[in-house]
TISE-701376 format. One record per residue (C-alpha): residue in three letters; x, y negated, z negated. Coordinates in steps of 0.001 Angstrom, whole numbers, plus 524288, in hexadecimal, padded with zeros to 5 digits. Example, Ala and Ser with C-alpha at 12.3 -4.5 7.8 and 13.67 -1.06 7.14 Angstrom:
residues 2
[ALA [8300C 81194 7E188]] [SER [83566 80424 7E41C]] 
END
This chain:
residues 626
[MET [8CC17 55FCA 2F39E]] [ASN [8C719 56C63 2F9B4]] [ARG [8C0E2 56C4A 30721]] [PRO [8B936 5790E 308BC]] [ILE [8BAD9 58100 3152F]] [ARG [8B889 58F5B 31822]] [ARG [8C524 59712 31933]] [SER [8C0AC 59D0B 32629]] [GLN [8BF94 58F54 32BC4]] [LEU [8CE3B 58DA7 329B1]] [ILE [8D000 597E2 33459]] [SER [8C5BF 59266 33D71]] [PRO [8C1C9 587EE 3407E]] [TRP [8CAC3 5804B 3373C]] [GLY [8D861 585EE 3368E]] [VAL [8E58F 57F72 33502]] [GLY [8E5A5 571F8 33B60]] [ALA [8D6DA 57082 33C04]] [MET [8CFA2 56478 33734]] [ILE [8C3EF 566C5 32E63]] [ASP [8B99D 55C8D 32BC6]] [PHE [8B523 55D5A 31DAB]] [PRO [8A990 5564C 31779]] [HIS [8AAE6 547E7 31400]] [ASP [8B285 544AB 32075]] [GLU [8BF0D 54BD8 31D43]] [SER [8C7A2 5523F 32791]] [LEU [8D283 55BB0 323B9]] [MET [8DBD3 56439 32B90]] [ILE [8DFD4 571FF 32772]] [CYS [8EE6B 57283 32495]] [GLY [8F824 57BF1 32A9C]] [LEU [8FBAB 5889D 323CD]] [ASP [90750 58335 31C1C]] [PRO [8FF99 57D8F 3107F]] [TRP [8F58B 588A6 31021]] [PRO [8F59E 590B7 3039A]] [PHE [90070 59B05 30349]] [ALA [9051E 5968A 310BC]] [THR [91321 59B4A 30EFF]] [GLU [91097 5A43F 30368]] [GLU [90B6C 5B1F2 301F9]] [CYS [8FCE5 5B196 304B3]] [PRO [8F39E 5B795 2FA9E]] [SER [8EDAE 5C403 30004]] [GLU [8DFDA 5BEA4 2FEFF]] [TYR [8E30A 5B4B0 309A5]] [LYS [8EB6C 5BD73 3124A]] [ILE [8E5A9 5C3D7 31E6F]] [ILE [8ECC4 5CF20 324FC]] [GLU [8E94B 5D1F4 33328]] [GLU [8F513 5D86E 33974]] [ARG [8F088 5D7B1 34799]] [LEU [8ED87 5C92F 346D3]] [GLN [8F9E7 5C66E 33F02]] [SER [901EF 5CCD8 349A6]] [ARG [8FB26 5C535 3544F]] [LEU [8FCC1 5B7FC 34D9B]] [ARG [90A11 5BBB4 347C7]] [VAL [90719 5B7E7 339D8]] [ASP [9097E 5BEF0 32D0C]] [HIS [8FB64 5BE78 32879]] [PHE [8EF29 5B624 327FE]] [ARG [8E995 5AE7F 31CB0]] [LEU [8DBC1 5AB8D 318B0]] [PRO [8DA64 59D10 3153F]] [PRO [8D9A2 59C86 30658]] [ASP [8CCF1 598E6 2FFD4]] [TYR [8CC40 58EAB 2F51D]] [ARG [8CA4B 5941C 2E757]] [SER [8C803 58C49 2DB1C]] [PRO [8D105 58FF1 2CFD4]] [ALA [8CB02 599CB 2C679]] [PRO [8CF73 5A57E 2BE86]] [GLY [8D331 5B096 2C78F]] [VAL [8D2DA 5A83F 2D3F1]] [GLN [8DEE7 5AA53 2DC55]] [ASN [8E489 5A019 2E593]] [PRO [8DBB9 594CA 2E15D]] [ARG [8DB1C 58760 2E7C0]] [LEU [8E093 58B80 2F4DD]] [ARG [8DDCD 58175 2FF5E]] [ILE [8E04E 5800C 30DCA]] [PRO [8E7AE 57323 30F57]] [CYS [8E2EF 56886 31886]] [VAL [8E7B8 55B53 31D2B]] [ARG [8DFC5 54F5E 3202F]] [PHE [8DD96 54D6E 32EAD]] [PRO [8DB0B 54495 33599]] [LEU [8E2B9 53AEC 32D86]] [TRP [8DC1B 52E9A 3328B]] [HIS [8CFB2 52B6E 32AFA]] [PHE [8C638 5201A 32B28]] [CYS [8BC68 519E8 32216]] [PRO [8AE69 51BF2 326D4]] [TYR [8AA78 50F0C 32061]] [CYS [8B4A4 50513 324B0]] [GLY [8BC06 50CB2 32F31]] [ASN [8C960 50B9C 328AB]] [MET [8D2EE 515E2 32DFD]] [ILE [8DE24 51C24 3268C]] [SER [8E758 52784 328B6]] [LEU [8E7F0 530FA 31D3E]] [ALA [8F27B 53AE7 319E7]] [LEU [8F1D0 5495E 31D88]] [TYR [8F0A3 54D72 30F56]] [SER [8E835 5424D 30A40]] [GLY [8DACC 54375 3043D]] [THR [8CE75 53C56 307F1]] [GLN [8CF3A 52D96 3065C]] [ARG [8C638 521FA 305A9]] [CYS [8C770 51611 30E4A]] [ASP [8D1D8 50C3D 30A34]] [GLY [8CED6 50312 31561]] [PRO [8D2FF 4F4E6 3158A]] [HIS [8C9C9 4E967 31673]] [PHE [8C4B0 4E839 32456]] [ALA [8C0AA 4DAD0 32900]] [GLU [8B5EC 4E079 33189]] [GLY [8AC1B 4EB27 32ECF]] [LEU [8AAEB 4F3E4 32301]] [SER [8B60F 4F52E 31965]] [CYS [8B914 4FDE1 30DAD]] [HIS [8C276 4F408 307D7]] [SER [8B8BA 4EE94 2FDFF]] [LYS [8B351 4FBE3 2F9DA]] [PRO [8B7C7 502DE 2ED78]] [GLN [8C0D7 50E3C 2F06D]] [LYS [8B708 51871 2EBC5]] [LYS [8AC96 5134F 2F4F4]] [ARG [8B4B0 5131A 30140]] [ALA [8B1B9 51D3D 30BB9]] [TRP [8B9B3 529A7 30D4B]] [LEU [8C24E 529B6 31953]] [VAL [8BDC0 53219 324D5]] [PRO [8C6E9 538CD 32E98]] [MET [8C7A4 532E8 33C2A]] [ARG [8C0A7 53A26 34700]] [PHE [8CB8E 53AF8 35119]] [ILE [8D86D 5425A 3515A]] [ALA [8E28F 545E0 35BBD]] [ALA [8E785 55382 35F23]] [CYS [8EFF0 55A4B 36947]] [PRO [8EEA4 567BF 36FD3]] [LYS [8F978 56D5B 36724]] [GLY [8F0F0 56BA8 35B25]] [HIS [8F76E 55F84 3557E]] [ILE [8EE42 55560 34FEE]] [ARG [8EF0F 54784 34AC1]] [ASP [8E67B 53BF0 3478C]] [PHE [8E1D3 53315 35238]] [PRO [8EC8D 528A1 35382]] [TRP [8E41D 51DA4 34E72]] [MET [8EEF0 513C5 34C31]] [GLU [8F530 51620 3596E]] [TRP [8E80F 51591 36042]] [VAL [8E452 5087E 35A5D]] [HIS [8F1D7 5028C 35C7F]] [ARG [8F471 50821 36A04]] [ASN [8F688 4FA4F 36EFB]] [GLY [8FEDF 4F62F 3637C]] [ILE [905FF 4FAC0 35745]] [ALA [8FFE7 4FECB 34A5C]] [LEU [904E0 4F723 33EB3]] [PRO [9081B 4FDB9 331A6]] [GLY [8FC3A 4F7C2 32B07]] [CYS [8F244 4FB03 3359F]] [ARG [8E59A 5015E 33112]] [LEU [8DAEE 506BB 339BB]] [ARG [8CC44 505FD 33932]] [ILE [8C223 50D7A 34130]] [ARG [8B5DE 50684 3459E]] [ALA [8AA4E 50BB5 34D62]] [GLY [8A436 5032C 357C1]] [ARG [89750 503C3 35EBD]] [SER [89BC3 50D65 36903]] [ALA [899E6 51BCF 365EE]] [GLY [8A5FA 52002 36D94]] [LEU [8B45F 51F72 36A5C]] [GLY [8B49E 51176 36F37]] [GLY [8AC06 50DCF 363B1]] [ILE [8B643 5124D 359BD]] [ARG [8C067 507B8 3574A]] [ILE [8CCB8 508CC 34F0A]] [ILE [8D0EF 4FB95 34986]] [CYS [8DE11 4F886 3433A]] [THR [8E0BC 4EDF5 33924]] [CYS [8EA60 4E82C 342F9]] [ASP [8DE91 4E556 34BE3]] [SER [8E1E3 4F030 355AA]] [SER [8D63C 4F88E 35953]] [GLN [8D280 50333 362ED]] [THR [8C674 50B30 365B5]] [LEU [8C73E 519E2 3678C]] [ALA [8C2E0 518E6 375AE]] [GLY [8CB57 521B3 37E1E]] [SER [8D193 5289A 3727C]] [PHE [8CCEF 535F3 37737]] [ASP [8D3A2 53466 38452]] [PRO [8DDE1 53F5D 38580]] [LYS [8E88C 53546 38827]] [ALA [8E3D5 52B03 37E74]] [LEU [8EE9B 52D61 37467]] [ASP [8F8D2 52FD1 37ED6]] [ARG [8F6A8 521FC 383DC]] [ILE [8FA1A 51C44 37692]] [GLY [905E8 52521 374E4]] [ILE [90035 52EA7 36B09]] [HIS [90358 53D18 36CC5]] [CYS [90298 54900 3640A]] [GLY [90CBC 548BC 35951]] [GLY [90AAA 556E7 35571]] [GLN [90385 5537C 348D3]] [ARG [8FF44 55F51 340E5]] [PRO [8F849 559DA 334EE]] [TRP [8F3E3 56783 3309E]] [LEU [90254 56A83 32E5F]] [GLY [904AE 55D87 32774]] [ASP [90C10 558C8 33378]] [ASN [90593 54C1B 3379B]] [LYS [9117D 544AA 33C84]] [ASP [91284 540B4 34AB4]] [ASN [91CA0 548DE 351F9]] [ILE [91B16 54728 360A6]] [ALA [92614 550DA 36334]] [ARG [91D83 55BB0 35D95]] [CYS [91299 559D5 3678A]] [GLY [910A0 54D7E 36FBF]] [LEU [90440 55218 376B4]] [ASP [8F8E2 54929 379BA]] [LEU [8EEFC 547CB 36ED2]] [GLN [8E06F 54997 3706B]] [ILE [8D6C2 5420A 36832]] [LEU [8CC9D 54A9D 36192]] [GLN [8C1A1 54894 35804]] [ARG [8C44A 54E1C 34A96]] [GLY [8B913 557DE 34B3F]] [ALA [8BADD 55BD3 35986]] [SER [8B9EF 56A58 35C8F]] [ASN [8C69B 56A2B 36480]] [ILE [8CEF6 564F7 35979]] [TYR [8D1E8 57282 35437]] [PHE [8D1AA 5804A 359BD]] [ALA [8D536 58B13 3502D]] [GLN [8DB90 59733 35611]] [ILE [8D5C4 5A301 34F42]] [ILE [8DB10 5B0A8 351CC]] [SER [8D230 5BB8B 34D23]] [SER [8D46D 5CA08 34B67]] [ILE [8CC42 5D5F7 3480C]] [TYR [8D364 5DD7F 33D72]] [LEU [8D6FC 5EB5D 3419D]] [PRO [8DB4C 5F31E 33586]] [LEU [8DBC2 5FFC7 33D45]] [TRP [8E698 604E6 3347E]] [GLY [8DCAD 60653 32983]] [GLU [8D2E4 60F11 33091]] [GLN [8D855 61B82 32A56]] [ALA [8DC53 61572 31D5A]] [ASP [8D4DF 614FD 3108C]] [ARG [8CDE4 60876 30CBC]] [SER [8D6F5 6067E 3010D]] [ILE [8E2F2 60754 309C9]] [VAL [8DD0A 5FDD7 31390]] [ASP [8D9EA 5F428 308B4]] [THR [8E7D9 5F54F 303AE]] [LEU [8EE50 5F2E5 310D5]] [GLU [8E4F6 5E7B9 313DA]] [ASP [8EA12 5E09C 307D2]] [PRO [8F379 5D648 30D5D]] [THR [8FCA0 5D75B 301AE]] [VAL [8FDAB 5E629 30285]] [TRP [8FF75 5E611 31135]] [SER [90A40 5DBDE 31031]] [ILE [91185 5E467 30677]] [ILE [91079 5F058 30F4A]] [SER [912A7 5EA1B 31CB1]] [GLN [91E41 5E19E 318CD]] [ALA [925B5 5ED8F 3141F]] [ALA [92404 5F4ED 320F2]] [VAL [930B0 5F87B 327FB]] [HIS [9309A 5FAC4 336AC]] [GLY [921E9 5FC01 33677]] [LYS [921B3 6062B 32B94]] [ILE [91A98 60468 31EA0]] [ASP [9229A 6054F 31233]] [PRO [91D02 61144 30AED]] [SER [9219C 60C6B 2FDA8]] [ARG [91934 60039 2FE3C]] [CYS [90D5A 60812 3026F]] [GLU [90FC6 61131 2F6F6]] [ILE [91025 605F8 2ED38]] [ILE [903AF 5FFD7 2F28F]] [ALA [8FCDD 60D16 2F316]] [ARG [8FFDF 60F4E 2E4BA]] [MET [8FB0D 601D6 2E0FD]] [ARG [8EE5C 6038A 2E8A0]] [GLY [8EC4E 61202 2E5E4]] [LEU [8ED65 615E1 2F43E]] [ASP [8F30A 6214A 2FBAB]] [THR [900E4 61D60 2FF89]] [ALA [90135 62506 30C3D]] [LYS [8F420 61FB3 310EE]] [LEU [8F818 611CE 30D6B]] [ARG [90512 6134C 31487]] [ASP [8FEAE 618FE 320B9]] [ALA [8F451 60E47 3213B]] [ALA [8FE92 603B2 31F1A]] [GLN [906D7 60955 32A11]] [ARG [8FB30 60985 3334D]] [LYS [8F834 5FB62 32FE9]] [LEU [9064D 5F75F 33223]] [ASP [906D8 5FEB0 33F0B]] [GLY [8FAD6 5F74D 3438D]] [VAL [900E0 5E9E2 34120]] [PRO [903BA 5E3FE 34EA1]] [ASP [91166 5DF9C 35226]] [SER [912A0 5D0EB 35034]] [ASP [92066 5CFAA 355DE]] [SER [91BD6 5CE29 363F3]] [ASP [91E40 5C0B8 369DD]] [GLU [911C8 5C128 371F7]] [GLU [90519 5BCFF 36B86]] [GLN [8FA3F 5C6EB 36CE6]] [SER [8EE9E 5C233 374BD]] [GLU [8E0E5 5C26A 36F4B]] [GLU [8DCE6 5CCFA 378E0]] [GLU [8E84E 5D5C7 37541]] [TYR [8E563 5D39D 366E6]] [ARG [8D748 5D7F0 3686F]] [GLN [8DA7D 5E4AC 36F41]] [ALA [8DCF8 5EB66 36230]] [GLU [8CFEB 5E67C 35CFA]] [TYR [8C8E2 5EB18 36936]] [ALA [8CEB1 5F8B6 367F8]] [ALA [8CB19 5F99E 35987]] [LEU [8BD16 5F537 35BCA]] [LYS [8BB4D 5FDDB 367B4]] [GLU [8BFE7 609BC 36004]] [ALA [8B838 605C0 353CB]] [ARG [8C43C 60607 34B20]] [GLY [8C469 6030D 33CA6]] [ALA [8BEB8 608BF 33046]] [GLU [8B51F 604C3 325C4]] [HIS [8BFA9 601B5 31BAA]] [ILE [8C782 5F845 32430]] [ASP [8C46C 5EB11 32A46]] [LEU [8C072 5F125 3373C]] [PHE [8B551 5FAD9 337DD]] [SER [8AE4E 5FDDF 34490]] [SER [8A681 6088E 34B1D]] [ALA [8A47B 60A83 359B8]] [ILE [897A6 60E2F 3601B]] [ASN [8978B 61369 36DF1]] [ALA [88F85 60ABF 376D7]] [ARG [887BC 61690 37B7C]] [LYS [88130 61735 36E21]] [TYR [87ACF 60A27 3711E]] [MET [87007 6071D 37ABD]] [GLU [87141 5FD85 385F3]] [PRO [877EE 5F43A 387FB]] [VAL [88270 5F8D3 37E77]] [SER [88327 60693 38403]] [THR [8847B 601C8 391FC]] [HIS [88D66 5F5FD 3906E]] [MET [8966A 5F932 38511]] [ASP [8A059 603B5 381C5]] [SER [89F23 60327 37313]] [VAL [89AF6 5FB0D 3676D]] [THR [8A34F 5FA76 35B31]] [LEU [89CF1 5F691 34E6A]] [VAL [8A72D 5EF75 34661]] [HIS [8A252 5F124 33876]] [LYS [8ADC3 5E9C3 332A6]] [LEU [8B853 5E0E3 33815]] [ARG [8C17F 5D63F 33383]] [GLU [8C578 5CAAF 33BB3]] [THR [8D116 5C201 338A4]] [ARG [8D0EC 5B42D 33E05]] [ALA [8DDED 5AD29 33D87]] [PHE [8E084 59EBF 33FDE]] [ALA [8EBAD 59EC8 349BB]] [GLY [8ECB5 59080 34DB0]] [PHE [8E522 5851F 35333]] [SER [8E4F1 57B6F 35E65]] [ARG [8DE92 56E7F 3614E]] [ILE [8D796 5686F 36CF6]] [LEU [8D72D 5758E 37431]] [PRO [8D7B9 583B5 36F7D]] [ASP [8E575 588F8 37190]] [GLU [8E8E5 59712 36E8F]] [SER [8F516 5975E 3771B]] [ARG [8FEB8 592C1 36CCD]] [SER [90840 59C87 3671A]] [ARG [907BB 5A19F 35941]] [GLU [91387 59933 3557C]] [GLU [90D0E 58CD3 35A97]] [ARG [9007F 58FA7 35344]] [MET [9077B 59292 3467A]] [ALA [90FD4 58648 347AC]] [GLU [90373 57E07 3479E]] [MET [8FE55 58495 33B3B]] [ARG [90A0F 58460 33213]] [LEU [91759 57E1E 32FF0]] [ASP [91D98 588DF 327C1]] [ASP [9222A 59436 33043]] [ARG [920AF 59D7A 324B6]] [ILE [911F2 59CC7 32646]] [ASN [90E89 5A87A 32E9F]] [TRP [90028 5AA7E 32BA8]] [LEU [8F35D 5A540 330F7]] [PRO [8E637 5A202 32ACE]] [ALA [8DBC2 5AC2C 32DA5]] [ASN [8CF2F 5B1CC 32887]] [THR [8C853 5BED2 329E5]] [VAL [8BA22 5C23F 32C28]] [ARG [8B404 5CF8E 32AB6]] [GLY [8A7F7 5D401 331C8]] [GLU [8A20F 5DD6F 33B8F]] [GLY [8A014 5DE12 34A18]] [ILE [89BEB 5E520 3567A]] [PHE [8A5AA 5E866 3613A]] [PHE [8A03D 5EA2F 36EFA]] [ARG [8A80E 5F089 379E0]] [LEU [8A253 5EF1E 3876E]] [ASP [8A21E 5FA56 3912C]] [GLU [8AEC6 5F95A 398D3]] [ASP [8A9A5 5FF83 3A56A]] [LYS [89D67 5F73D 3A5BF]] [LEU [8A57B 5EB3B 3A2DD]] [ALA [8AEAA 5EE33 3AE38]] [HIS [8A312 5F054 3B744]] [TRP [89CD9 5E378 3B2EC]] [SER [8A9A2 5DC02 3B48F]] [GLY [8AA29 5E050 3C2C2]] [TYR [89E70 5D81B 3C6B6]] [GLU [8A2AE 5CCB3 3CF2B]] [GLY [8988E 5C3D8 3C8FE]] [VAL [89E7C 5C607 3BB8D]] [HIS [8ABBF 5C103 3BFEB]] [ASP [8A5D5 5B58B 3C739]] [ARG [89E94 5B124 3BB17]] [VAL [8A9E5 5B30A 3B1A9]] [GLU [8B34F 5ABBA 3BA8E]] [LYS [8AB9C 59F3E 3B801]] [LEU [8ADB5 5A0BF 3A977]] [ILE [8BC21 5A3E1 3AAC9]] [PHE [8BE2B 5981B 3B3A7]] [HIS [8B870 58EB5 3A9AE]] [TYR [8BF3F 5957D 39E59]] [ASN [8CCBD 594FC 3A4A2]] [ASN [8CAB6 586C6 3A86B]] [VAL [8C928 583A0 39A0B]] [ARG [8D531 58BCA 396B2]] [MET [8DD90 584D9 3A0D2]] [GLN [8D910 5778E 39BF2]] [ARG [8DE26 57B9E 38E97]] [GLY [8EB1E 58044 3942F]] [HIS [8E820 58ECF 39304]] [VAL [8EA62 59954 39D29]] [PRO [8DE42 59E43 3A47C]] [ILE [8DA06 5AC1D 3A140]] [ALA [8D25F 5B658 3A8BE]] [ILE [8C67D 5BA6B 3A0F1]] [PRO [8BF60 5C6D9 3A546]] [PRO [8B083 5C6E9 3A68C]] [LYS [8AF27 5D0AC 39B7D]] [PHE [8B48B 5C6B3 391D3]] [VAL [8A95F 5BD53 394FE]] [LEU [89FEE 5C8D5 393FF]] [LEU [8A51B 5CD0E 386B2]] [HIS [8A542 5BF2F 3819C]] [THR [89764 5BC30 385DF]] [LEU [89237 5C92C 380CE]] [ALA [8987C 5C68B 37390]] [HIS [891A5 5B95C 372B4]] [LEU [88471 5BEFF 37648]] [LEU [885DB 5C9F5 36C5B]] [ILE [88A02 5C0D1 36165]] [ASN [87E5E 5B815 363EE]] [GLN [87544 5C3D6 36398]] [LEU [87BB2 5CA4F 357D3]] [SER [879DF 5BDD2 35014]] [PHE [86B29 5BFE5 351BE]] [ASP [86B0B 5CEA1 34FE1]] [CYS [87433 5CF2C 3441C]] [GLY [87156 5C241 33D93]] [TYR [87F2F 5BD07 33EA2]] [GLY [8817C 5AF08 3426B]] [SER [8881A 5AE76 34FB7]] [SER [893B4 5A787 34970]] [SER [8956B 5B362 34073]] [LEU [89815 5BC4E 34C0B]] [ARG [8A44A 5BBC5 35453]] [GLU [8A8F4 5C1BE 36109]] [ARG [8B5E5 5C849 36417]] [LEU [8B82A 5CBA2 3725A]] [TYR [8C0C7 5D68D 37771]] [CYS [8C3B6 5D4F6 385E9]] [ASP [8CFC2 5D713 38E49]] [VAL [8D210 5C9BE 3945B]] [GLU [8E0F2 5CA4E 39555]] [ASP [8E47F 5D8CB 39477]] [ASN [8DC62 5E17F 39D45]] [SER [8E42D 5ED81 39934]] [TYR [8DC81 5EE0F 38C76]] [PRO [8CE23 5EC19 39017]] [MET [8C526 5E6E2 3858C]] [GLN [8B69D 5E400 3865A]] [GLY [8B1B7 5E269 3788A]] [ILE [8AA78 5D8EA 36FBC]] [LEU [8AB2A 5D862 360FC]] [ILE [8A03F 5D0CC 35A77]] [TYR [8A2BB 5CF7A 34BF9]] [THR [89F0B 5C77B 34039]] [ALA [8A7CF 5BBA9 33EC1]] [SER [8A2AC 5B6BC 331C6]] [GLY [8AC00 5B675 3264D]] [ASP [8A17E 5B92F 31C22]] [SER [89840 5C465 31933]] [GLU [88FB0 5C143 324FC]] [GLY [898E4 5C900 32DB1]] [THR [8995A 5D590 325DB]] [MET [88B45 5D9EC 3244B]] [GLY [88AF7 5E40A 32F2C]] [GLY [8802E 5DDEE 33758]] [LEU [88884 5DCAA 34383]] [VAL [88D1F 5EAD4 34366]] [ARG [87F46 5EFA8 3411A]] [GLN [87AB3 5E863 34D30]] [GLY [884EA 5EFCC 35519]] [ASN [87E7F 5FCFA 352C2]] [PRO [8771C 603FD 35DB5]] [ARG [8690F 5FF55 35FE0]] [ARG [86CC8 5F231 35A29]] [LEU [877FF 5ED9D 36298]] [GLU [87037 5F005 36F0E]] [ASN [865C3 5E685 36A83]] [THR [86FCD 5DC0A 3679E]] [ILE [875FB 5DD54 37503]] [ILE [868D4 5DD98 37C0A]] [ARG [86467 5D153 37500]] [ALA [8715B 5CABF 37835]] [LEU [86F9B 5CE2A 3869D]] [ARG [861BA 5C90F 38690]] [THR [8668D 5BC4C 380C2]] [ALA [87153 5BB6A 38AF4]] [GLU [867AE 5BCEB 3962C]] [TRP [86144 5AFE1 393E9]] [CYS [866C1 5A3AB 38D78]] [SER [85E1C 59847 3899E]] [SER [866EB 58FE4 3922E]] [ASP [864DC 59879 39E32]] [PRO [8657C 59755 3A9B2]] [ILE [86F6A 58C91 3A733]] [CYS [877C1 59516 39E49]] [MET [877EE 5A11F 3A711]] [GLU [87AB6 59918 3B352]] [SER [8854C 590EB 3ACF2]] [THR [89235 58F7D 3B436]] [GLY [8997B 58BE8 3A7D9]] [GLN [8959B 58769 39A49]] [GLY [89B15 586BE 38C9C]] [PRO [8A8F8 582C0 388CC]] [GLY [8B0C6 58089 3953C]] [SER [8A5A4 58670 39D56]] [CYS [8AAD7 593BF 3990F]] [ASN [89D54 599F6 397DF]] [LEU [89323 59D51 3A200]] [ALA [88635 5A2BE 39CEB]] [ALA [888E1 5A006 38E8F]] [CYS [883DB 594D8 38632]] [HIS [87F96 591F4 37844]] [SER [87245 597D6 37B17]] [CYS [87751 5A53A 37EDA]] [ALA [88591 5A92C 37CEE]] [LEU [88D96 59F7E 374FD]] [LEU [891E3 5A237 36700]] [PRO [896FA 59A56 35B72]] [GLU [8A565 59718 35D11]] [THR [8A93E 59FF2 351C2]] [SER [8A363 5ABCE 3589D]] [CYS [8A987 5AA7B 3661D]] [GLU [8B7A8 5AD51 3696A]] [GLY [8B7B5 5A590 37609]] [GLY [8B195 5989F 3725C]] [ASN [8A4B9 59C2E 37928]] [ARG [8AB7A 59D26 38657]] [LEU [8AB14 5A78C 39111]] [LEU [89CDE 5AB7D 38F60]] [ASP [892E0 5AF71 39990]] [ARG [886B1 5B750 39668]] [ALA [88483 5B9BB 3A4FE]] [LEU [88F39 5C3FD 3A3D3]] [ILE [8868E 5CACD 399C0]] [VAL [8792D 5CABF 3A04C]] [GLY [87BCD 5C5C6 3AE14]] [THR [874B8 5BAE5 3B547]] [HIS [86879 5BAA3 3BD94]] [ASN [87064 5B972 3CA16]] [ASN [87B5E 5C29D 3C613]] [PRO [8767E 5CC8E 3BC10]] [GLU [88199 5D665 3BDC1]] [ILE [88BA3 5CD7A 3B75A]] [GLY [8854C 5D050 3AA27]] [PHE [88BFB 5DB5A 3A2B9]] [PHE [87EEC 5DF24 39C99]] [SER [87698 5DBC1 3A877]] [ASP [873AE 5EA0D 3AB7B]] [PHE [86D75 5EADF 39E01]] [THR [866E5 5DD95 39D87]] [GLY [860F1 5DE52 3AAD2]] [PRO [865AE 5D338 3ABFA]] [PHE [85C55 5C9FF 3A4D1]] [ASN [8531F 5D556 3A279]] [LEU [85521 5D973 39463]] [ASN [84888 5DC92 38D84]] [ARG [844A0 5E016 37FB9]] [SER [84341 5EE75 382ED]] [GLN [8520D 5EF88 38302]] [ILE [852D9 5EC3B 3748F]] [VAL [8557F 5F907 36D75]] [LYS [8505B 5FD19 36035]] [ALA [85AA3 5FC0B 35598]] [GLU [85D59 60748 34C7F]] [GLY [85C77 60553 33DCC]] 
END
């Protein structure tokens, strides 16, 4: 039976190894890549995504769009393609009589086959067709390495004895609303409540440790040698049961700026590019293959060869043993956006406007504004973790948890096309602002709380400059305001921050706000139009006015730490927070005081010389052209 799900949801939030709750109390887990369609075969070009920069970074051959289901019909190619799932958790219970049973990974839904119970309700006397459908149990156990298994129900009930081969369990709810009110009863008269089951050492005390179970790979056997870590009990729908690692990239087809549209379309065809690139010798394109393709497509051979060579020359070297950091990866994007690279016939088209063509505060606080008329973002699923987000694992470790066959060297991904506005702050003014002692004193509080959370998760503390918090907060304020001015939902806009946190030799101080929707909502041009002179100023002024006063003030502005891990200062749901899909940092490291200042310390606001502070009035709203 088909269970409908959007293909973009198989990248995030439900990738490989994620549990999905479907209607009618059914819980399934997405399988690893091995049983996916065409897993070890040549992928049809309609599902293949080529993004050379991201392929080099993640060291894969290509990316694949999850296939959509198509009913068989004349002319329909690749019908009835499905993404395989397994049943998890395996333990189910009857909501009528409480009978518990462990199903198989690949079983279908089942009705209760419970025995006759001497006490309470029983399904034994009911006809088979009138018995209740079994419902998955609410609790599972997981370890920090991502392994997962059912709660050890048998071992928990018989922790003071031994389970017999014929033992059957039954769940009963008592009068208490807590875990102590849930009792598991065995037919051998052993019983235990769930009181204390969420204690971190609860399973350790009964000798249960992680056996490295990976049900999404069909590997559900206990193998302590594979892991052996302590297990943590989680609820099936808990938010910390699955964290997808998504790596995104802005496509930079700079090789196609001087090429014809027909040549660009030809080289963007995955099949054609595979034919040309695989025949290259020592980094040089084979002219004979270009000649054949040019004849087939009616193209100029020399132009096709030159464009193909430029594209090949731009493919990064993937032989390096060191993984490229996110900051290093974004330097190429920052340079392309700053210089307004691209062309109308490729998937990157932008135009720069000098900040002096705008009125205040753009002309006084920014170097330039780039209107990105067209862009393409690729989002690849690169792994997952449980209990806590963990992006420190190597590429080999992540791939090993997603497939068993080493021949699989691709990752699921999807692409979205849209538009955006790129802001680059004035470097001199930013340096002058960063020199205020009050700025550092305020940011140090954030960094202290943020690094405390990192150390609790086993990560190394990092030094975050004040301008990162400034850029991040400004991006949130602008997205909130643009959602009103342009009509986009705030979840349809997304931020991308460019800041030198690790490498000061390549300074970056930019914000890209772009449409993140995968449908036509992100391609209508409304965002770019709002970036024109006499329009953008109004958006920024309104955003600054909103930042001056929050409905939770003075509590919000005077906060010493709020939000996840106390990693925000003056930022709450009433002023600066965004939907999770729009923010890169999980709504952390935000402080609108760095934008507009405070009553006691106005100079810490980057825009305080424009705002007053707290003195913006309607006369500063400019008249829009057009």
